[in-house]
C-alpha positions in Angstrom: -0.2 -0.4 0.1 1.4 3.2 -1.1 1.4 6.5 1.1 -1.2 9.5 -0.5 1.0 12.6 -1.1 0.0 14.7 1.7 1.4 12.1 4.0 4.7 11.8 1.8 4.6 15.2 2.1 5.0 15.8 5.7 7.6 12.8 5.7 10.1 14.8 3.3 9.4 17.9 5.7 10.1 16.2 9.2 13.3 14.6 7.7 14.8 17.8 6.8 13.7 19.2 9.5 15.6 17.0 11.5 18.7 17.4 9.4 18.7 21.3 9.9 19.0 20.6 13.4 21.2 18.3 13.4 23.5 20.7 11.2 22.7 23.9 13.5 23.8 21.1 16.7 27.0 19.9 15.0 28.0 23.7 13.3 27.9 25.2 16.9 31.1 24.4 17.9 32.8 24.9 15.2 31.7 28.3 14.9 32.7 28.9 18.5 36.0 27.4 17.8 38.7 30.5 16.7 42.0 29.0 15.7 45.3 29.5 17.7 48.6 30.1 16.3 50.6 27.7 16.7 52.7 29.5 19.9 50.0 29.2 22.0 49.2 25.3 21.8 49.9 23.4 24.7 51.6 20.0 24.4 52.1 17.3 27.1 55.6 16.9 28.4 57.6 14.1 27.3 57.9 10.9 29.0 61.2 10.4 30.9 63.5 8.3 28.8 64.5 4.9 30.5 66.9 1.9 29.1 65.1 -1.7 28.7 66.6 -4.2 30.9 70.2 -6.0 29.7 72.4 -8.3 30.5 76.3 -8.0 30.2 79.2 -10.3 30.4 82.3 -11.8 29.2 83.6 -14.7 27.8 86.8 -16.7 28.9 88.4 -15.6 25.9 87.6 -11.5 26.0 84.1 -11.4 23.8 82.5 -8.6 26.0 78.0 -9.9 25.3 75.0 -8.0 25.6 71.8 -9.0 25.7 68.6 -7.2 25.5 65.3 -8.9 25.3 62.5 -7.7 22.8 59.4 -10.1 22.2 57.2 -7.5 20.2 58.3 -9.4 17.0 59.5 -13.0 16.3 63.1 -11.5 15.3 66.6 -11.3 16.6 69.8 -8.8 15.9 72.7 -9.4 16.9 76.2 -6.6 16.2 79.7 -7.1 16.6 81.9 -4.5 17.0 85.5 -4.9 16.1 88.2 -2.9 17.6 89.9 -2.4 14.1 89.6 0.8 11.1 91.1 2.0 8.3 92.9 4.5 10.0 95.0 1.0 11.0 95.9 0.3 7.5 99.3 0.8 6.0 99.6 4.3 3.9 100.6 1.9 0.7 97.7 0.1 0.9 94.8 2.4 1.3 91.4 0.6 0.8 92.7 -2.6 2.9 90.3 -2.4 5.6 87.6 -1.8 3.5 88.4 -4.3 1.4 88.5 -6.9 4.4 85.4 -5.8 5.3 83.6 -6.3 2.3 85.0 -9.8 1.6 85.0 -11.0 4.7 81.0 -11.3 4.0 80.8 -11.0 -0.3 83.6 -14.3 0.1 82.2 -16.4 1.5 83.3 -18.8 4.6 85.5 -21.8 4.5 82.4 -24.2 4.9 80.0 -22.5 2.6 81.1 -20.6 -0.5 79.7 -17.2 -1.2 76.8 -18.6 -3.7 76.1 -21.5 -0.8 76.2 -18.4 1.7 74.0 -16.3 -0.3 71.1 -19.3 -0.5 71.3 -20.2 2.9 70.3 -16.7 3.9 68.4 -16.1 1.4 66.1 -18.9 1.8 65.2 -17.5 5.4 64.9 -13.8 4.7 68.1 -13.5 6.7 70.8 -10.8 6.1 74.5 -11.3 7.5 76.6 -8.1 6.7 80.1 -6.9 7.3 82.3 -3.7 6.9 84.9 -1.8 8.3 84.9 1.9 8.3 87.7 4.7 9.5 87.6 3.9 13.9 86.1 0.2 14.0 84.5 -2.5 12.0 81.2 -4.5 12.0 79.4 -7.9 11.6 75.8 -8.1 12.2 72.7 -10.3 11.4 68.9 -10.2 11.3 66.7 -13.4 11.2 63.6 -14.6 12.3 63.2 -16.3 15.7 62.7 -19.8 14.3 66.2 -19.7 12.6 68.3 -18.3 15.3 70.5 -21.5 15.1 71.3 -21.7 11.3 71.9 -18.0 11.0 74.1 -18.0 14.2 76.2 -20.2 12.8 76.6 -18.8 9.7 77.4 -15.5 11.6 80.0 -17.3 13.5 81.6 -18.4 10.4 81.7 -15.1 8.3 83.6 -13.7 11.6 85.8 -16.7 12.5 86.3 -18.4 9.1 86.0 -16.1 6.3 87.5 -18.0 2.6 88.6 -14.0 1.0 87.2 -15.9 -2.2 89.5 -14.6 -5.1 86.5 -14.0 -7.5 84.6 -11.8 -4.9 88.0 -10.0 -4.0 88.6 -9.5 -7.4 84.9 -8.1 -7.7 85.1 -5.4 -5.2 88.2 -4.0 -6.0 86.7 -3.4 -9.0 84.0 -1.7 -7.3 86.4 0.3 -5.6 88.2 1.5 -8.6 85.1 2.2 -10.3 84.4 4.5 -6.9 87.4 6.2 -7.7 87.0 7.0 -11.4 83.6 8.9 -10.1 84.9 10.7 -7.1 84.8 14.1 -8.8 81.6 13.6 -10.2 79.8 15.6 -7.4 81.2 19.0 -6.3 80.0 18.5 -2.4 81.9 15.1 -2.6 84.9 17.0 -3.8 84.8 20.0 -1.2 84.2 17.5 1.6 87.1 15.3 0.7 89.8 18.2 0.0 88.7 19.8 2.9 89.5 17.1 5.1 93.3 16.9 3.5 93.4 20.4 4.2 92.7 20.1 7.7 93.9 16.9 8.5 96.7 16.4 6.0 96.8 14.3 2.6 98.5 11.8 4.5 96.3 11.6 7.4 94.6 7.9 8.1 91.6 10.8 8.4 91.7 11.9 5.4 93.8 9.8 2.7 92.5 8.4 -0.1 92.3 5.1 -1.9 94.3 5.2 -5.1 94.4 2.6 -8.2 98.0 1.9 -7.1 97.1 1.5 -3.2 94.1 -0.9 -4.6 97.2 -2.9 -6.6 99.0 -3.4 -3.8 96.9 -5.5 -1.8 96.3 -9.2 -2.3 94.5 -12.0 -0.7 97.0 -12.7 1.8 96.9 -8.8 3.2 93.1 -9.1 3.9 94.1 -12.5 5.5 97.2 -11.2 7.7 94.6 -8.2 8.6 91.9 -10.2 9.6 94.2 -12.6 12.2 95.5 -9.2 13.7 92.6 -7.7 14.2 89.6 -9.9 13.8 89.7 -11.5 17.3 87.7 -12.7 20.6 89.7 -9.8 22.5 89.0 -6.9 20.4 85.0 -7.7 20.0 81.9 -6.3 21.4 79.0 -8.3 20.9 75.1 -7.1 21.3 71.9 -9.2 20.3 68.7 -8.2 21.0 65.2 -9.9 20.3 62.6 -12.6 20.8 65.0 -15.2 22.1 65.3 -17.0 25.3 68.4 -15.6 27.1 69.8 -19.2 28.5 69.6 -20.7 24.5 71.1 -17.6 23.2 74.1 -17.6 26.4 74.5 -21.4 25.4 74.7 -20.4 21.7 77.3 -17.5 21.9 79.4 -20.3 24.1 78.8 -23.6 21.6 80.0 -20.8 18.6 82.0 -18.3 20.0 83.8 -19.9 23.5 86.3 -22.0 22.1 88.3 -19.1 20.0 91.5 -18.5 20.9 94.1 -16.0 19.3 98.1 -17.0 19.7 99.1 -13.7 20.0 99.9 -11.2 22.9 96.8 -9.2 23.8 95.7 -6.5 21.4 96.8 -3.2 21.5 95.9 -0.5 19.2 97.7 3.2 19.2 95.1 5.3 18.0 96.5 7.4 15.3 96.7 11.9 16.7 95.5 14.6 14.4 96.9 17.8 13.8 95.8 20.7 11.7 98.3 21.0 8.3 96.8 24.3 7.3 96.2 27.1 9.6 94.5 29.5 7.0 94.6 30.7 3.3 91.7 30.1 0.5 91.7 27.5 -1.8 90.2 26.5 -5.1 89.4 23.9 -7.4 88.2 25.0 -10.7 85.2 22.9 -12.5 84.6 25.3 -15.7 81.6 23.0 -16.3 79.8 24.3 -13.1 77.4 27.6 -12.7 77.9 27.6 -9.0 80.3 27.5 -5.9 79.9 25.2 -3.2 82.3 26.8 -0.5 83.3 24.9 2.3 85.4 26.4 5.2 86.7 24.9 8.3 89.3 24.4 11.2 90.1 21.2 13.8 87.6 20.7 16.4 87.3 18.5 19.3 86.1 15.3 20.8 82.5 14.2 22.3 84.0 14.0 25.8 85.2 17.6 26.0 82.9 19.3 29.0 81.7 21.7 26.6 80.4 19.4 24.1 76.5 20.6 25.2 77.1 24.2 24.9 78.5 23.6 21.4 75.3 21.2 20.5 73.1 24.0 21.5 75.6 26.7 19.4 75.3 24.2 16.6 71.4 24.6 17.2 71.4 28.4 17.0 73.3 28.8 14.1 71.4 25.9 11.9 67.9 24.6 11.0 64.9 26.6 10.3 65.0 29.6 12.1 68.9 29.3 12.8 71.2 32.3 11.8 72.6 31.3 9.4 69.2 30.1 7.2 68.1 33.5 8.5 70.4 35.8 7.2 72.5 34.3 4.5 69.4 32.3 2.8 66.2 34.4 3.5 67.2 37.3 4.5 70.1 37.8 1.8 69.5 35.6 -0.8 73.3 34.3 -1.2 72.4 30.8 -0.7 71.0 27.4 -2.1 72.2 25.8 1.6 74.1 27.1 4.4 75.3 25.0 7.3 78.2 25.5 10.3 78.5 23.1 12.5 81.2 21.8 15.7 81.1 18.1 14.9 83.4 16.3 17.3 84.5 12.1 17.0 84.4 9.5 20.0 88.3 9.4 19.8 90.3 12.0 17.9 89.3 15.5 17.1 86.3 16.0 14.4 86.4 19.5 12.9 84.3 22.5 12.8 83.1 23.2 9.3 80.5 25.2 7.8 79.5 26.7 4.0 77.4 25.6 1.5 76.1 26.6 -2.3 75.9 30.0 -3.8 76.1 31.5 -7.6 79.1 31.7 -8.5 79.2 35.8 -9.1 78.0 35.7 -4.9 80.9 33.5 -3.9 83.1 36.4 -2.5 79.5 38.1 -0.8 78.7 34.3 0.3 82.0 34.0 2.0 82.3 37.1 3.6 78.5 36.8 5.1 79.3 33.4 6.9 82.2 34.8 8.6 80.5 38.0 9.9 78.0 35.5 11.0 80.7 33.5 12.7 81.9 36.9 14.2 78.8 38.2 15.4 77.9 35.1 17.5 81.4 35.0 19.3 81.0 38.8 20.1 77.2 39.3 20.7 75.1 37.6 23.1 72.4 35.7 21.3 68.8 36.2 22.5 67.0 34.1 25.1 64.5 33.0 22.6 67.3 31.6 20.2 69.0 30.4 23.0 65.6 28.3 24.2 64.6 27.3 20.5 68.2 25.3 19.9 67.8 23.7 23.5 64.1 22.5 23.2 64.9 21.2 19.6 67.6 19.1 21.3 65.6 17.9 24.3 62.8 17.1 22.3 64.7 14.9 19.8 65.7 12.3 22.6 63.4 10.4 22.3 63.9 9.6 18.4 67.6 8.6 19.8 65.8 5.4 22.1 62.7 4.5 19.8 63.3 0.8 19.7 65.7 -1.5 22.3 68.2 -1.9 19.1 69.0 1.7 19.0 69.4 1.8 22.9 71.9 -1.5 22.4 73.6 0.4 20.0 74.3 2.9 22.0 75.6 0.8 25.0 77.6 -0.8 23.0 79.7 2.2 21.3 79.9 4.0 24.9 81.9 0.8 25.9 83.9 0.7 22.5 85.1 4.2 23.0 85.5 4.0 26.7 82.7 6.2 27.5 80.6 6.2 30.4 77.2 4.5 30.1 75.5 7.2 31.3 77.1 10.2 28.9 73.6 10.8 26.8 71.8 11.4 29.9 74.8 13.7 31.3 74.9 15.1 28.1 71.0 15.7 28.3 71.5 17.9 31.9 74.5 19.7 30.3 72.2 21.2 27.4 69.2 22.0 29.6 72.2 23.7 32.1 73.5 26.0 28.5 73.5 29.8 29.3 73.6 32.4 26.8 76.8 33.4 28.4 77.9 29.9 27.8 77.3 30.3 24.2 79.3 33.1 23.8 82.6 31.5 25.8 82.2 28.3 24.1 82.0 30.6 20.5 85.5 32.6 21.2 86.9 29.8 22.5 86.3 26.8 19.9 85.2 29.1 16.5 88.5 30.8 15.5 88.2 32.9 12.2 92.5 33.1 12.3 92.3 29.0 11.6 89.8 28.6 9.3 90.4 27.3 6.3 88.5 28.2 2.9 87.8 25.8 0.0 85.8 26.8 -3.3 84.7 24.2 -6.0 83.6 26.2 -8.9 84.1 28.2 -12.0 86.9 30.8 -12.1 85.4 32.3 -15.3 82.2 33.0 -13.6 83.9 34.1 -9.6 83.1 37.6 -9.9 84.6 39.7 -8.1 87.2 37.1 -7.8 88.5 35.0 -4.5 91.7 37.2 -4.8 89.0 39.9 -3.0 89.2 37.9 0.1 92.7 39.7 0.9 94.2 35.8 1.3 96.7 34.1 -0.9 94.5 31.5 -3.8 95.7 28.4 -3.9 94.6 25.8 -6.4 94.3 22.0 -5.8 94.6 19.8 -8.1 92.2 17.0 -8.0 93.5 14.6 -10.8 93.2 11.2 -10.3 96.6 9.7 -10.5 96.8 6.9 -13.5 97.8 3.3 -12.3 101.7 2.1 -13.0 101.8 0.1 -15.5 102.8 -3.5 -14.8 
């Protein structure tokens, strides 16, 4: 039975009235709510950062072990930090450490050739990786809990019994030579590399570069000797985090590493020192194809254990980032830079550098350098504002939560501190130091650690388009030759 027309009209009229009332009810709060400025927004305080429970112990052969359980996912990750580094390789064999680190994994093990090792890991969606950097080496694994025993066995083989397959060695050497051939393709790479040579010296273990000849000087026997010298139980910190049973994990570690012995005396590594090579001057790399300049300025810095490190971090925050002085002045107000920064960048156990600079148009190169130095002078001589101090401190303190996002990050930090002999609560002392930093501290550390008289300037650009010329800076301009030496003919 159908409704007649009057009833239909009444029904539709009722629906329209109800809809109108609902619209008015839900609209009212929106009309009453006024948008707030971002400075008026209030957020709850960030939670206190705590370190998850972990266990640290040491095997009889010297291996230090960290275990941290995390049962959120059926995954286990492990990392071994190895006391070695490219700074320990002979100067005539630069590249030896990197080759050793890459071929430990790529070259297979004495029980499993490269292809078989790859297949075993791929079948289980697992990973085993190795590498050696400037100050340390590493070996890591990642696996599902159910495959732990198999993958951990392969991990131990890669560390203890690498085969250094000759074919894989030649492949890695070819890749390194390819990197040498391409190293002058990017102006920023050139500037970063050459500034390091100017500050540390071209022959310093912290700035020297691989060449065709140094790679050719390296044999498989060199890799074996380097591995035997530095990859040893008394030079390893092993950390494992994930979904494991502690007793099972300890038994597995003892089974795979507990019988590892070395015939040589305890390892003693002398950390190479670092001194500044050039204390001032302007250096230039001519690249005729460029339409802009890459400018880097810097001098030797310091180490992370410097008591003034927290204040220097806040100083970095005042200078850098959106709202920082360098971006505000050189990029936003003067329009001199595509990018600009200035950072006091320390290292754990040898001096880092203070470096700054950016990219600018060729014709504004000199103006960019002068303005950058003016900002360095201004922060040394004029107190910063309270707003600048608070912005920089809040940025650092609010970022702490991201340093402890997962147990792997936390464990890695604990292992790193042990490796470089830093206190386990170093980051929390740093946090307190940041909170305590004052305006007076910023000016004090700027005057103490930012030294314009020791600043080296490096420009990578087109000499024909840099006008006014670099000579207008009032310093001697020295050309830098970045020609890649050809390999010696055999």
